[in-house]
N, C-alpha and C positions, 0 to 999 in steps of 0.2 A: 296399590297400597304403598309401594315404594315411592312412587311419585308424590303421593300425599304427604308421606313422612318427610321427604326431602324438601317439599315446599314449606311445611311448617318449620322445619329446622333452619332453613335459609332465612326466613323472616325473623325467627327468634334470635339467631346470631346477629343479624343486621340491627335489631333493636338493642340487643345487649351492647354491641360495639358503639352504637349511637349514644346510649345512656352513659357508658363509661367515659366517652369523650365529653359529654355534657357535664358529668361529675367532675372531671379534671378542670374544666373551665369554671364550674361553680366554686370549686375549692380555691382557685386563684382569685376569684372576684369576691366571693362572700365568706370565704373561710371554710370551716367545717360544714359539710353538707347538712348534717343533722336530720331531724324528723321530716321537715318539709320536703327535702329532696328525696327521702326514702318513700314518702307517700306519692311523690311525682313519679318515681320509678315504678312503684307498684301499679299505679293507675295507668301508666303508659303500657306496661306489659299486659295488663288485663285488657286494655283497649285493642292492642295488637292481637291478642289471643281471640277476642270476640270477632274482630275483623277477619281473621284467618278462618275461624270456624264458619262464619257466615259465608265466606267465599267458597269453602269446600262444599257446604250444603247447597248453595245456590248453583254451583257448577254441576253437582250431581243431579240436581233437578233438571237443569237445562240440557246438558249433554248426555246424561245417562251413564257417564263414566268419569273416572278420575285418572287422567294420565297427563304427561307433560304438555301435550298440545292443548288439551281442554283447560288446564289450570292456568296457562299463560295469560297474562293481562294484555299481551299484544298478539293479535291474530293476523295471519296472512292467508289469502285465498287466491288461487290461480284458476281461472275459469275460461274455457274455450267456448266461444259463441259462433254458430254457423252463419255469421252476418259479416258484411263489410264494415270497415272501421267507422264510418259515419253512422250507420245504423246501430252498431254496437255501442258507440258512445252515447247516442240519444237514449238507448234503452237503459244503460247504466245510470245516466243522469236522471231519468224518470224514476227509477227505482230508489235511488239514494235520496232525492228530494221528497219522495213520498214517505220516508221514515218518520216516526214520531219524534217531536222535539228537535228537528233538524234546524240549524241556524248557520249563518255565515257561509253560504254556499259560494264557492269560487269555481266557476266553470270556464274552461279554456278549450273550445272545440278545435281550435287550430293545432294545439299541441296534444290533443286527446288526453287531457288531464283534468281531474276534478277533485276538489277538497271541500269538506264540510265538517261542521261541529255538531255534536249530538249531546244534548243536556242529559246529565245523570239524574236519576231519582232513587229514592228508597224503594226497592222492588216490592216491599211488603205493604207499604201504605200509599204507594204511587204518588209521592210528593218529594220535593227536595228535602234533604236532611235539615232538621231544625238547627238554628244557630246556637241553641243551648246544648246541643249534642256535641261533646268534645271531639267525636270522630269527624264532625264536619269542619273542624278547624284545620285539620291536616289533609282531609280527603280531597281528591281531584273532583272539581265540579262538572267537568265536561270530558267526553271522549271525542276523538276525531277520526275521520275516515278519509283516505285518499285512494283514488282510482286512476289507473293508467291503462289505456287501450293500445295494444300493439297490433298493427295490421299484419295480415297473412294472406295466403292464396285462397281467397274465398271465405276465409274465417278470420276471427280476431281473438287475440288473447287478452284477457282482462286481469290485471293484478290489483288486488284489493288489500289495503292495510288498515286495520282497526286497532287503535291504541289510545291510552290516556293522553290528555292534553298536558303532558309534563315530561320531563326527562326520564331517562332509564332508572335514576335513583329511586323513583317512587315505587318501582316494582319490588324493591327490597324491603320497603316499609309498609306499604298499603296495597291490598288487593282490590280488584274492581267488582267483586261479587258476580263474576261471569258476564258482565254487561257487554264487553267487547266480543266475547264468544257468541252471545245472543245476537248482537248486531250482525256479525259475520254470517251466521246461519240464516238470519232473516233475509239479508241481501242475496245470498246464494239461492235460497228457495224462491225468492221473487224473480230472479233472473231465469231460473229453470222454468217457472210457471209462465212467464211472459214468452219465452221462446217456444214452449209447448203450445201456448195459445196461438202464436203466430203460425206455427206449422199446421195446427188444426184448421185455422182459417184458410191457409193456402190449399190444404187438401179439400176443404169444403168448396172453395172457389173453383178448384180444378174439377171437382165432381159436378158442380153446377154447370160449368162450361161444357163438360162432356155430355151432360144431360141435355143441354141446349142444342148441342150439335146433333145428338141422336134425335131430338124432337124435330130439328130442321130437316134431317134426312127422312124422318117419318112423314113430315108434311110434304116434302118433295115427292116421295113415293105416292102419297095420296093424290097429289096434283097429277102425276102420271096416270094414276088409276082413273081419275075423273076426266082428264082431257083426252088421253089417247083413244079410248074407245069411241068417244063422240067424233073426234077428228077422223079416225079410220072409217067409221060408219058413213060419214058424209062423203069422204073421198071415194070409197068403194061404190056408194050409191050413184055419185056423179059419173064414175067410170063406167058403171053398168049402162047408164043412159047414153053416154057418149059412144059406147061400142055399137049402138044401133044407129045413131045419128051422125057421128063424126069419129070413125075408128082411129084416125090419125091422132086426134087430140086425146082420145082414151089411152092410146099407146104411150103418149108423152106423160100423161097423168100417172099411169101405173109405173112408168120408169122413175119418175120423181118420187113416188111413194116408196119404191124399193130403195132408192138412195136415202130417203129420210129414215127408213127403218134400219138400214145398214149403219148409219151414223148414230142412231139413237139407242138401239138395243144393247150394244156392248157396254155402254156406260150408264145403264139405267139405274144401277145401284150405287153409283158414285156421286158424292156430294160436290166434288170439284172437277171442273173440266178446263179445257183451254179455249182460247178465243177462236183458234182454227177449227176445232171440233164443233163449237157452237155455231160458227159461221156456216160450216158445211150443212149442219142440220137445218138452220134457218133458211138458207138458200133453197134447199129442197122443199121446205114448207111453203115458202113464198112462191116458188114456181108452180106448186099445186094450186095455190090460191089464184095465181095469175090466170091459170087455165079456167078456173071456175068463174072469176070476176071479169076476165077479158080485159078490155081497154080501161076499165075502171081502176085498175091497179098498175102503177108504174113503180119501178125499183131502181135505186141508184146505190151502189156499194163502193166505198172508198176506204179499204182497210189494208194497210201495207202488210206484205207477207212476213216481214220481220217481227211483227207483233202477234203472230199466230200462236206463240208459246206462252202468252200471258195467261195466268190462271184467273178463273172467275167461277162463281157458283154455277153448278150444272143447271141448265134450263133458264138461266138468267136472261140471256139475250132473247130467247124465244118468248119469255114472259113479256118483255117490253114490246116485241113485235106484235104479239097477239093483242096486247092492250091498244096499240096504235091502230090495228085493223078493226077491232071490235068497237072501240069507243071513238075512233077518229074518222076512218075512211068508209066503213060499211054504212053508217047512218047518213053520210054526206051524199047528196045527189051528184052523180058523175064521178064519185070516187076521188082518187088523188095519188100522191107519191109517198113512198117510204124511202128514207135515206138512212144508210148505215155508214157511220164515219168513225175513224179511230185515229188519234194523234198522240204522240209521245212528247212530254215536256217535263223537265226537271225531275226525272226519275218516276214520273207518274204517267199512266196511260188513260186518256179520256175517250170513252166509247159512247157514242151518241146514236140514239134511235129517234129520228124526227119524222113528223108527218105534217101534211097540210090539210088535215081533216077538220072536224068541227071544233076541236080544242076544248077548253074548259067551259065554254059558253053553251055547249050542246047538252042535251039530256043524256044521262048515262045510268045504267042499271048496275054498275060496278059497286062492290062493297069495300074496295081498297085492301082486302086481305092479301091479295097477291103481291102488291107493292110492299106492304108491311112485312110479309114473309121474306121478300127479296132483301129488304134492308137488314133484317136479322141475319140471314144467311151470309150476306156480304160482310157484315161485321165479324162473324165467327170464322169464315173461311179465309178472308183476305186481310184481317187485322184492322187496327185503328186508322190507318192511312186511307183505307177505302171509304168511298162516300157515294151517295146517290142523290141526284137532283132532278126535279121535274118542273119545267117552266113552260110558258107559252112560246109558241113558235111564231115568227113573223112571216107573212101577214096573218096566217091562220094555222091552227093545229097546235101540236104540243111537241116538246123535245125532252127526252129522258136521257140523262148522262150518268154513266158509271165511271167513277174515278178509281183506278186500280194501281197498286204498286207495281212498277216494272220488274222489280227483283223477284216478285212472287210468281214463279213459273213452275210448270210441271212438264214432265217429258211428253213430247208431242205424239209419240207412237202409242197407239192403243190397239187392242184386238179388233180385227175386222171380220165381218161375216163374209163367207165366200161370195164371189160374184154370181149374180143370178141373171139369167137371160131376160131381156125385155119381152113383154108380151107383143105378139105380132098378129 
């Protein structure tokens, strides 16, 4: 209440002083002011009273209160945004340029400053004041807004100024009917909404990524559930036959099976492994197959020990080896060779599984689900730098290459099962 009375009294005093000064000038120029000047004074005071009353009513509707801050024609807002300076400036620019009746936008991303003009309208008929309305002769036609972004540590401070397009003298004679307070609140709400939407999108993206990771782990566990019993059954069945026909080969097969299980079981629930762990598992797997396939399978491994700590999706290397055996060498009369090669270059590690089997020209019963799943897990576990390529090998066969970031490593030490004695 006191703020409203002081606001009305301030404007009344300003108009009285202005009219007294005008009367003195009138007397020196035209002589006795007379009736015309009296009518001018009365009309001016009535216009000022109407403008003041309209301003009080409008601010009460917009702000829900009447105090010094809400009644002021010049509004200031200080807003902290959890964004870096560039993102904060782009957000502020988008919000301000989206205001109604905005014109003359001056944007300076380099200095993190922005200015714009906002056309005023009559808030009750949503149009500019008529030129026949005496109030329109003195009223300010536009407001202006200026924004400055100040960088911080992971956050940015935005200073917003909303004011009439005129000097401070206009505040003593004409009120803005709460238009600048309304603009300030609109920009503040829009910035809060945009930041909330961005945070919601980030949370949803994180949730989707986590769900994708969980889905990949579930698919990997399903792969274990589908492949391991079949592989174990065939291996044990072959070992049973060899115990009667070739006990020495049966002993070697069971030894490699124990080594395979020792390297596989501790990490069966892990989605990320190391190249060293994967290589140990694959070597045991291939040694078992070499006993089963005999001379039809040859193996060449060239993987530097310094790369054993590079991270990659669990079972990724074995998936590629299994594809090379199943679709490349087993259908080929006479078998062939599997190459495992790893090289480091420019912060990336290229891991290649190549064969000289049938290649893409042969018949295959594969569905491609394993390779598709591998691509997805590679993206989720190793980041955007990771890649997968499958090309023809010369003169025959196929070559699958995983590109892994060298910096993406995991500790090489994992739980080990106790040593088991070889069958004898």
